[in-house]
C-alpha positions in Angstrom: 3.5 8.8 21.7 3.7 9.6 18.0 3.1 7.2 15.3 4.5 7.6 11.8 3.1 5.6 8.9 5.2 5.3 5.8 4.3 3.3 2.7 7.0 1.6 0.7 8.2 3.2 -2.5 7.4 2.0 -6.0 8.0 -1.7 -6.4 8.5 -3.7 -9.6 5.4 -5.4 -11.0 5.1 -9.1 -10.2 5.7 -10.2 -13.7 9.1 -8.5 -13.7 10.0 -9.4 -10.1 7.9 -12.0 -8.3 9.2 -10.8 -4.9 8.3 -7.2 -5.8 11.4 -5.5 -4.6 11.7 -1.7 -4.7 12.5 -0.3 -8.1 15.3 2.3 -8.4 12.5 4.9 -8.4 11.0 3.4 -5.3 14.4 3.4 -3.6 14.8 7.1 -4.5 11.3 7.9 -3.2 12.1 6.2 0.1 15.5 7.9 0.4 13.8 11.3 -0.1 11.3 10.4 2.7 14.2 9.3 4.9 16.1 12.5 4.3 13.0 14.5 5.2 12.7 12.7 8.5 16.4 13.2 9.2 16.1 16.9 8.4 13.3 17.1 11.0 15.4 15.3 13.6 12.8 12.5 13.9 13.8 9.8 16.2 11.9 6.5 16.8 12.3 3.6 19.2 11.3 0.9 16.7 10.3 0.4 13.1 7.6 -2.2 12.5 7.1 -3.5 9.0 5.6 -6.4 7.1 7.8 -9.2 6.0 7.4 -8.3 2.3 10.8 -7.5 0.8 9.8 -4.0 -0.3 8.7 -3.2 3.3 12.0 -4.6 4.6 14.0 -2.5 2.1 12.0 0.6 3.1 12.6 0.0 6.8 16.3 -0.5 6.2 16.6 2.8 4.3 14.6 4.7 6.9 16.4 3.1 9.8 19.8 4.0 8.4 18.8 7.6 7.9 17.4 8.3 11.3 19.1 5.7 13.5 15.8 4.0 13.8 16.3 1.7 16.6 15.2 -1.9 16.3 13.3 -3.1 13.2 10.7 -5.8 13.6 9.1 -7.7 10.7 5.5 -8.5 11.7 3.0 -11.0 10.5 0.1 -8.7 11.1 1.1 -5.9 8.8 0.0 -7.1 5.4 -2.4 -5.7 2.8 -6.0 -6.0 3.9 -5.1 -6.8 7.5 -7.5 -5.2 10.0 
């Protein structure tokens, strides 16, 4: 089994967007990562992500690029979780 860890792209600061969505730069960063994975023919059975909107957006971009199987928002994938 292989495990790939990807951090979300650049998000807006909380003062500008309280939900901290991906900025256009963050979307572009994530798209480049997705294109790299696609170019390497990376396939995954599932994409786990936190329920934060920036993580959901990142998972959607990656899943679309690599036909990423099912996506699952998890409660145990937040900053500072063990």
